C-alpha positions as CSV (number, residue, x, y, z in Angstrom):
1,M,75.9,118.1,144.7
2,A,75.5,114.8,143.0
3,F,73.0,115.9,140.4
4,L,74.2,113.7,137.5
5,E,73.2,110.3,136.3
6,K,75.3,107.3,137.4
7,P,77.2,105.7,134.5
8,S,76.2,102.2,133.4
9,P,78.4,99.4,134.7
10,G,81.4,98.6,132.5
11,R,81.2,101.9,130.7
12,V,84.2,102.7,128.6
13,L,85.5,106.3,128.5
14,L,86.7,106.8,124.9
15,D,89.5,109.2,124.0
16,D,87.9,111.2,121.3
17,T,91.3,112.5,120.2
18,V,92.5,109.1,119.0
19,A,92.6,109.1,115.3
20,L,90.2,107.1,113.1
21,T,91.6,105.9,109.8
22,A,89.4,104.8,106.9
23,L,90.6,102.5,104.1
24,I,88.5,101.4,101.2
25,E,88.7,97.6,101.0
26,A,86.3,96.8,98.1
27,S,83.5,98.1,96.0
28,Q,80.4,96.4,94.5
29,N,77.9,97.3,91.9
30,L,74.3,97.1,93.0
31,H,71.7,98.0,90.3
32,S,72.4,101.6,89.4
33,H,74.9,102.6,92.1
34,T,78.2,101.5,93.6
35,E,78.8,100.6,97.3
36,Y,82.3,101.1,98.8
37,I,83.2,99.0,101.8
38,I,85.5,100.8,104.2
39,R,87.6,99.4,107.0
40,V,87.7,101.9,109.9
41,Q,90.3,101.6,112.6
42,R,90.7,103.4,115.9
43,G,94.4,104.1,116.7
44,V,97.1,101.6,115.8
45,S,95.4,98.4,116.9
46,V,94.2,96.3,114.0
47,E,91.9,94.5,116.3
48,N,90.0,97.7,117.0
49,S,88.5,98.0,113.5
50,W,85.1,97.6,111.8
51,Q,83.4,98.1,108.4
52,V,81.1,100.8,107.1
53,I,79.5,101.2,103.6
54,I,79.4,104.3,101.5
55,V,76.8,104.6,98.7
56,S,78.2,106.6,95.7
57,G,74.9,108.5,95.4
58,I,75.9,111.0,98.1
59,S,77.5,114.3,97.1
60,L,81.3,114.1,97.5
61,P,84.2,115.8,95.7
62,L,84.8,112.8,93.4
63,P,85.4,112.7,89.6
64,P,82.0,113.6,88.2
65,K,79.7,111.0,86.7
66,K,79.4,110.7,82.9
67,L,76.5,110.3,80.5
68,L,77.7,106.8,79.7
69,G,80.2,104.4,81.3
70,N,79.5,105.2,85.0
71,M,79.6,101.4,85.8
72,D,82.9,100.8,83.9
73,R,85.5,99.2,86.1
74,E,88.1,101.9,85.3
75,F,85.7,104.7,86.1
76,I,84.7,103.1,89.4
77,A,88.4,102.7,90.3
78,E,89.0,106.4,89.5
79,R,86.2,107.4,91.8
80,Q,87.4,105.0,94.5
81,R,90.9,106.7,94.4
82,G,89.1,110.1,94.7
83,L,87.1,108.9,97.7
84,Q,90.1,107.5,99.4
85,A,91.9,110.8,99.0
86,Y,88.9,112.6,100.5
87,L,88.7,110.2,103.5
88,D,92.5,110.6,104.1
89,F,92.1,114.4,104.1
90,I,89.2,114.4,106.6
91,T,90.7,111.9,109.0
92,Q,94.1,113.6,109.1
93,H,92.8,117.2,109.5
94,H,93.2,118.2,113.1
95,I,89.9,120.0,113.4
96,L,87.7,118.0,110.9
97,A,88.8,114.7,112.4
98,T,87.1,115.7,115.7
99,C,83.9,116.8,114.1
100,E,80.8,115.1,115.5
101,L,79.4,114.4,112.0
102,V,82.7,112.6,111.0
103,K,82.7,110.6,114.2
104,K,79.1,109.6,113.8
105,F,79.6,108.4,110.3
106,L,82.7,106.4,110.8
107,D,81.9,105.1,114.3
108,T,78.1,105.0,114.7
109,N,78.2,102.6,117.7
110,N,80.2,105.0,119.9
111,Y,78.8,108.3,118.7
112,S,75.1,107.7,118.3
113,A,74.0,109.6,121.4
114,N,72.5,113.1,121.2
115,Y,74.9,114.9,123.5
116,T,73.0,118.2,123.3
117,E,69.9,116.5,124.6
118,I,71.8,114.8,127.3
119,A,73.4,118.1,128.4
120,L,70.0,119.8,128.5
121,Q,68.6,117.1,130.7
122,Q,71.5,117.3,133.1
123,V,71.5,121.1,133.2
124,S,67.7,121.2,133.8
125,M,68.2,118.9,136.8
126,F,70.8,121.3,138.2
127,F,68.5,124.3,137.7
128,R,65.7,122.6,139.5
129,S,68.0,122.3,142.5
130,D,69.2,125.9,142.4
131,L,66.4,128.3,141.2
132,K,68.6,131.4,140.9
133,W,69.9,130.4,137.5
134,E,68.2,130.8,134.2
135,V,69.2,129.6,130.7
136,L,69.2,132.4,128.1
137,E,70.3,130.4,125.0
138,P,72.4,127.4,124.1
139,L,75.8,128.2,122.5
140,K,75.7,125.5,119.9
141,D,79.0,123.8,119.0
142,I,81.2,126.8,120.0
143,G,83.8,124.3,121.3
144,W,85.6,121.5,119.6
145,R,84.8,118.7,122.1
146,I,81.9,116.4,121.0
147,R,80.9,115.7,124.6
148,K,81.1,119.2,125.9
149,K,78.1,121.7,125.5
150,Y,77.8,125.4,126.4
151,F,74.8,127.5,127.6
152,L,74.6,131.3,128.1
153,I,72.9,131.8,131.5
154,K,72.3,134.5,134.0
155,N,71.9,134.8,137.7
156,K,68.5,136.1,138.6
157,E,70.0,138.1,141.4
158,Q,72.4,139.8,138.9
159,P,70.3,139.9,135.7
160,K,72.6,142.1,133.7
161,E,75.6,139.8,134.0
162,R,76.0,137.0,131.4
163,Q,77.7,133.8,132.4
164,V,78.5,130.7,130.5
165,L,77.8,127.2,131.8
166,S,79.7,124.2,130.4
167,W,78.6,120.6,130.8
168,V,81.0,117.8,129.9
169,D,81.4,114.0,130.2
170,L,84.3,112.8,132.3
171,G,87.2,111.7,130.1
172,P,89.6,108.7,130.0
173,D,92.3,110.5,132.0
174,K,90.1,110.9,135.1
175,F,92.3,109.3,137.9
176,L,91.0,111.2,140.9
177,S,88.5,109.5,143.1
178,D,85.0,110.9,143.0
179,K,85.5,112.4,146.5
180,D,88.9,114.0,145.7
181,L,87.6,115.3,142.4
182,Q,84.6,117.0,144.0
183,S,86.8,118.6,146.7
184,T,89.4,119.9,144.1
185,M,86.6,121.3,141.9
186,K,85.3,123.3,144.9
187,L,88.7,124.7,145.4
188,L,88.6,126.3,142.0
189,T,86.1,128.9,143.1
190,S,88.6,130.2,145.7
191,L,91.5,130.3,143.3
192,S,92.9,133.8,142.8
193,N,95.4,134.6,140.1
194,P,95.3,137.6,137.7
195,Y,96.0,135.3,134.7
196,I,93.3,132.7,135.4
197,H,89.6,133.4,134.5
198,P,87.6,133.0,137.7
199,V,85.2,130.1,138.2
200,T,81.8,131.0,139.7
201,F,80.6,127.5,140.4
202,A,81.9,124.0,139.8
203,S,80.4,120.6,140.6
204,T,80.8,117.0,139.5
205,G,78.7,113.9,139.5
206,E,79.6,110.3,138.7
207,S,79.7,110.7,134.9
208,S,80.0,114.4,134.1
209,A,80.8,117.8,135.4
210,L,79.3,121.3,135.3
211,V,81.2,124.6,135.5
212,I,80.0,128.2,135.4
213,R,82.2,131.3,134.7
214,M,81.7,134.8,133.4
215,F,81.1,135.2,129.6
216,N,83.6,137.3,127.7
217,E,81.8,139.3,125.0
218,K,84.9,139.6,122.9
219,G,85.5,135.9,122.9
220,S,88.8,134.0,123.1
221,L,92.2,135.1,121.8
222,R,91.6,132.9,118.8
223,D,88.3,134.7,118.1
224,Q,90.2,138.0,118.1
225,I,93.0,136.7,115.9
226,S,90.6,135.2,113.4
227,K,88.2,138.2,113.6
228,V,85.1,136.0,114.1
229,K,82.0,136.2,116.3
230,P,82.4,134.3,119.6
231,K,79.0,132.6,119.5
232,E,79.5,131.0,116.1
233,A,80.2,127.3,115.7
234,F,83.8,126.2,116.2
235,M,84.0,124.5,112.7
236,K,82.6,127.6,111.0
237,K,85.0,129.9,112.8
238,Y,88.3,128.1,112.5
239,S,88.2,125.4,109.8
240,N,89.0,128.0,107.1
241,P,89.3,131.5,108.5
242,K,89.4,134.4,106.0
243,K,90.8,137.3,107.9
244,T,93.4,136.2,110.3
245,H,96.2,138.5,111.5
246,G,99.2,138.1,113.8
247,L,99.7,140.3,116.9
248,E,102.2,143.2,117.3
249,L,105.5,142.3,119.0
250,Q,104.7,144.1,122.2
251,H,101.5,142.1,122.6
252,I,103.2,138.8,121.8
253,R,105.8,139.6,124.5
254,M,103.3,140.7,127.1
255,Y,100.8,137.9,126.6
256,G,103.5,135.3,126.3
257,R,105.1,136.4,129.6
258,Q,101.7,136.4,131.4
259,I,101.0,132.9,130.2
260,L,104.4,131.7,131.2
261,E,103.8,133.2,134.7
262,V,100.5,131.4,135.2
263,L,102.0,128.1,133.9
264,K,104.8,128.4,136.5
265,F,102.3,129.2,139.2
266,L,100.3,126.0,138.4
267,H,103.4,123.8,138.1
268,D,104.7,125.1,141.5
269,K,101.4,124.2,143.1
270,G,101.5,120.7,141.6
271,F,98.4,121.3,139.6
272,P,98.3,119.7,136.1
273,Y,97.0,121.9,133.2
274,G,97.9,120.6,129.8
275,H,95.1,122.4,127.9
276,L,96.7,125.6,126.7
277,H,95.6,126.8,123.3
278,A,94.3,130.0,121.8
279,S,90.6,129.2,122.4
280,N,91.4,128.7,126.1
281,V,92.7,132.2,126.5
282,V,90.7,135.4,126.9
283,I,91.9,139.0,126.9
284,E,90.6,141.4,129.5
285,D,92.2,144.9,129.8
286,S,95.4,143.8,128.1
287,T,95.7,140.8,130.4
288,C,95.6,137.1,129.4
289,K,93.4,134.8,131.4
290,L,93.4,131.0,131.1
291,L,90.2,129.0,130.7
292,D,89.2,125.4,131.5
293,I,91.9,124.8,134.2
294,E,89.5,122.0,135.4
295,N,90.0,119.9,132.2
296,S,92.9,117.8,133.5
297,L,91.0,117.0,136.7
298,L,88.0,115.8,134.6
299,G,90.2,113.5,132.6
300,L,89.8,115.3,129.3
301,P,92.4,114.7,126.6
302,S,94.5,117.7,125.4
303,Y,93.6,119.6,122.2
304,Y,97.1,118.8,120.9
305,R,97.1,115.2,122.0
306,P,97.2,113.8,118.4
307,Y,100.5,115.7,118.0
308,I,101.9,114.9,121.4
309,T,101.4,111.2,121.1
310,Q,103.9,111.2,118.2
311,F,106.8,112.6,120.2
312,R,108.1,110.5,123.1
313,K,110.0,113.3,124.7
314,I,106.8,115.3,125.4
315,N,105.7,112.9,128.2
316,T,104.9,115.1,131.2
317,T,102.2,117.7,131.8
318,E,104.9,120.4,132.1
319,S,106.3,119.5,128.7
320,I,102.8,119.4,127.2
321,D,102.3,123.0,128.5
322,V,105.5,124.1,126.9
323,Y,104.7,122.4,123.6
324,S,101.2,123.9,123.6
325,F,102.8,127.3,124.4
326,G,104.9,126.9,121.2
327,H,101.7,126.4,119.2
328,L,100.1,129.5,120.8
329,L,103.2,131.6,120.2
330,Y,103.1,130.6,116.5
331,E,99.5,131.5,116.2
332,M,100.0,134.9,117.9
333,T,102.8,135.6,115.6
334,Y,101.4,134.4,112.2
335,G,97.7,134.6,112.8
336,R,97.1,130.9,112.2
337,P,98.2,127.6,113.6
338,P,101.2,125.8,112.0
339,D,100.2,123.7,109.0
340,A,102.2,120.7,110.3
341,V,104.5,119.9,113.2
342,P,107.5,119.7,113.6
343,V,108.2,123.2,112.0
344,D,111.7,123.8,110.6
345,Q,110.8,126.5,108.1
346,Y,109.1,129.7,109.2
347,P,107.5,132.4,107.1
348,P,109.5,135.7,107.1
349,I,108.8,138.1,110.0
350,P,110.8,140.9,111.5
351,Y,110.8,139.3,114.9
352,T,113.9,137.1,115.0
353,S,113.7,136.7,118.8
354,V,110.2,135.1,118.3
355,V,111.5,132.6,115.7
356,S,114.4,131.5,118.0
357,V,111.9,130.6,120.7
358,L,109.6,128.8,118.3
359,Q,112.6,126.7,117.0
360,S,113.4,125.7,120.6
361,I,109.9,124.2,120.9
362,L,108.5,123.2,117.5
363,S,111.6,122.2,115.5
364,T,112.3,118.5,114.7
365,E,115.3,118.6,117.0
366,A,113.3,120.0,120.0
367,C,110.5,117.4,119.5
368,K,113.1,114.6,119.5
369,T,115.3,115.7,122.3
370,G,112.9,117.5,124.6
371,M,111.2,120.8,125.5
372,P,112.8,123.7,127.4
373,T,111.3,124.4,130.8
374,V,108.9,127.3,131.6
375,A,111.7,128.9,133.6
376,Q,114.1,128.7,130.7
377,L,111.6,130.3,128.3
378,M,111.1,133.1,130.8
379,Q,114.8,133.8,130.7
380,T,114.9,134.2,126.9
381,S,115.5,137.7,125.4
382,L,111.9,137.7,124.2
383,F,110.3,137.6,127.7
384,S,113.0,138.3,130.3
385,D,112.7,142.1,130.4
386,V,108.8,142.2,130.2
387,L,107.5,144.0,133.3
388,L,104.3,142.8,134.8
389,S,102.2,144.7,137.3
390,H,99.2,143.3,139.1
391,S,97.7,144.0,142.5
392,E,95.7,140.8,142.8
393,K,96.9,138.5,145.5
394,L,97.9,135.0,144.4
395,Q,95.9,132.4,146.2
396,F,95.4,128.7,145.7
397,K,95.6,126.6,148.8
398,I,95.6,122.9,148.2
399,P,95.5,120.6,151.3
400,A,98.3,118.1,151.6
401,K,96.0,115.1,151.1
402,L,94.6,116.5,147.9
403,R,98.1,117.5,146.7
404,D,99.2,113.9,147.1
405,A,96.1,112.7,145.2
406,L,96.8,115.2,142.4
407,K,100.4,114.0,142.2
408,T,99.2,110.4,141.8
409,A,96.6,111.3,139.2
410,K,99.2,113.3,137.3
411,E,101.6,110.3,137.3
412,S,98.8,108.0,136.0
413,L,97.9,110.5,133.3
414,E,101.5,110.7,132.1
415,K,101.8,106.9,132.2
416,R,98.9,106.5,129.9
417,L,100.4,109.0,127.5
418,Q,103.8,107.3,127.6
419,E,102.2,103.9,126.9
420,E,100.3,105.4,123.9
421,Q,103.5,107.0,122.6
422,K,105.3,103.7,122.9
423,M,102.6,101.9,120.9
424,N,102.7,104.6,118.2
425,H,106.5,104.4,118.0
426,Q,106.4,100.7,117.5
427,Y,103.6,101.0,114.9
428,R,105.6,103.6,113.0
429,R,108.7,101.3,113.0
430,L,106.7,98.4,111.8
431,T,105.1,100.4,109.1
432,R,108.4,101.8,107.9
433,A,109.9,98.2,107.9
434,Q,106.9,96.9,105.9
435,S,107.1,99.8,103.4
436,H,110.9,99.3,103.0
437,H,110.5,95.5,102.6
438,G,107.8,96.0,99.9
439,S,109.7,98.6,97.9
440,E,110.9,97.8,94.3
441,E,114.5,98.3,95.3
442,E,114.3,95.8,98.1
443,K,112.4,93.3,95.9
444,K,115.2,93.6,93.3
445,K,117.9,93.1,96.0
446,R,116.1,90.0,97.3
447,K,115.8,88.5,93.8
448,I,119.6,89.0,93.2
449,L,120.4,87.4,96.6
450,A,118.1,84.5,95.8
451,R,119.9,83.9,92.5
452,K,123.3,84.0,94.2
453,K,122.1,81.5,96.8
454,S,120.6,79.2,94.0
455,R,123.9,79.3,92.0
456,Q,126.0,78.6,95.1
457,S,123.7,75.6,95.9
458,A,123.9,74.3,92.4
459,Y,127.7,74.5,92.4
460,E,127.9,72.6,95.7
461,N,125.5,69.9,94.4
462,E,127.5,69.5,91.2
463,E,130.7,69.0,93.1
464,D,129.1,66.5,95.5
465,L,127.5,64.3,92.7
466,P,130.6,62.3,91.7
467,V,131.5,61.7,95.3
468,K,127.9,60.5,96.1
469,Y,127.8,58.0,93.3
470,N,131.3,56.8,93.9
471,N,130.4,56.1,97.5
472,N,127.3,54.2,96.4
473,S,128.8,52.0,93.7
474,G,132.4,51.9,94.6
475,K,133.2,53.2,91.1
476,S,134.8,56.4,90.0
477,L,132.2,58.4,88.1
478,T,133.2,61.4,85.8
479,P,131.1,63.4,83.4
480,I,131.1,61.8,79.9
481,Y,129.8,64.9,78.3
482,S,129.6,68.5,79.4
483,G,128.6,71.3,77.0
484,E,125.9,73.3,75.4
485,G,123.7,72.6,72.4
486,E,121.3,69.9,71.2
487,L,122.2,66.5,72.6
488,T,120.8,63.2,71.3
489,L,121.2,60.1,73.6
490,L,121.2,56.6,72.4
491,P,121.6,54.8,75.7
492,Q,122.3,51.1,76.1
493,G,121.2,51.2,79.7
494,P,119.8,53.7,82.2
495,V,121.7,56.9,82.4
496,T,121.3,60.0,84.5
497,L,121.4,63.6,83.3
498,W,122.2,66.4,85.7
499,P,121.4,70.0,84.6
500,Y,124.0,72.7,85.1
501,L,122.2,75.6,86.8
502,G,124.5,78.3,85.7
503,E,123.8,81.9,84.6
504,A,121.7,82.2,81.5
505,P,118.9,84.6,80.6
506,G,115.5,82.9,80.2
507,R,116.6,79.6,81.7
508,K,113.8,77.3,82.7
509,S,114.0,75.3,85.9
510,I,113.7,71.5,85.7
511,H,113.8,68.7,88.1
512,P,117.5,68.2,89.2
513,H,117.4,64.4,88.4
514,C,116.3,63.1,85.0
515,Q,116.7,59.5,84.0
516,A,116.7,58.5,80.3
517,S,116.4,54.8,79.3
518,T,115.2,55.4,75.8
519,K,116.1,57.7,73.0
520,G,115.5,61.3,73.9
521,T,116.4,64.8,72.9
522,F,117.5,67.5,75.3
523,D,117.6,71.0,73.9
524,K,119.5,73.9,75.2
525,T,116.3,75.9,75.5
526,F,115.5,73.8,78.6
527,Y,118.8,74.3,80.3
528,D,122.1,76.1,79.5
529,R,124.3,73.1,80.0
530,L,124.2,69.4,80.5
531,V,126.5,67.3,82.6
532,L,126.2,63.6,81.6
533,I,127.3,61.0,84.1
534,D,127.5,57.3,83.3
535,V,126.0,55.9,86.5
536,H,126.1,52.2,85.5
537,N,129.0,52.2,83.1
538,A,126.6,51.9,80.2
539,S,127.9,52.0,76.7
540,L,126.5,55.2,75.2
541,C,126.5,56.6,71.7
542,L,126.5,60.5,71.8
543,N,125.4,62.4,68.8
544,V,126.0,66.1,69.5
545,K,124.8,68.8,67.1
546,Q,127.3,71.5,68.1
547,K,127.2,75.2,67.5
548,G,130.8,75.5,68.6
549,D,133.6,73.6,70.1
550,F,132.8,71.6,73.1
551,P,135.0,69.7,75.5
């Protein structure tokens, strides 16, 4: 059912998980307020950047304004530092960085559309073609994706059942042809696995997709861990939860083993997932069920992609699933996601077997050397003796032609990920090199090395001078005077002074060749030492005011 609008020619599918950075370049005073000019950059490419302007009149957690002196340069600089710290916190926060308000402010050109209105239009078109469905209410912003919207609906033939409809734009990792995508999406309704939440209806157009599944009143696993209401907005529920709690060990082991079983099932079928996280898991009768298995088909970037792109060893959909499982296991254990990744220090818990599995996935060593496989995780002491019992028959028949198409799409997805990881790796190396080069220690080393080279060059020039003039005039030239102090010259003809560029604090540099044909005074404050050479065998009278014995 091609119910969706055709995309405009040349349309670029943005990856909304690519980080935006914001750097204040300048500020300017205009009348009674200050404007800050900010350079925004998408990803690591300097060419992909633009400017935005912030007016200081908006309410931000900056140093408060004063009764007097608000336009002072020092005070403006202080507020600018506060604003920069605020921008850094927002753009580096995993959840806040994907917020629609943040994206619209920093990147107005790409995020000016009203996605809720677009979704309503598309869903209305679908309902006009199938009258058995009815919208009950929009589930506003319950997910983290900007271009994905949810609606609570019902089937008029089964009015007591509540289902959830999701509408989403196709993403940048969509590599299946339109025909293959539509065929694969239809297969999802026939998929049977006790650990996958069933799909009631699925269809795609040329620019977006629509999926219907049963609504779980208890919400997701993350809703239960955070003790929040399922219908509340994602940002409100998870950005700063108040009452989180970890699960009991028996539930961690049971849910963990069930999730590993379904991951192995999908991997064996050649079906890419890559979207495991606590909000994509629901619990029904003590059984975990995965949501949104269609995401990889639709080209949607992973929830953990900002982390994954930093580690070059997490470069396949299987390793992405294992890495995501590590995050989920941490959240089930501690009741909250890890503050940062890699994780090498863990809060104390009585479950040592859990920590050993977490270390094998989330530690610095694991992220650098590679993830364990799903089969290896199933053999760990934490999950190996967990008994599973289910009567549901496993069914997911994928025709050979579609299997080949899925394999090719999976390889293309992994290739794009690896290219982005390579770019990030090169950018980090360049940034470290620039930071190291600009450090005070390196500047000091370069100054010392430059002095050594300068002295060496001076020594070589001094040794070469007599030979040079001897070759030019055929006469042997030796220094008439060499020493320190104040030197008065009374030349009878042109002479040449060559400064000795040795070590001396506060020495001033001078031109290396100075001719004196009249009376002149050369003080030691200009150079540490003078070497006087009689170039033309002139008769010279030297009056040296010595402060010590000189040769």
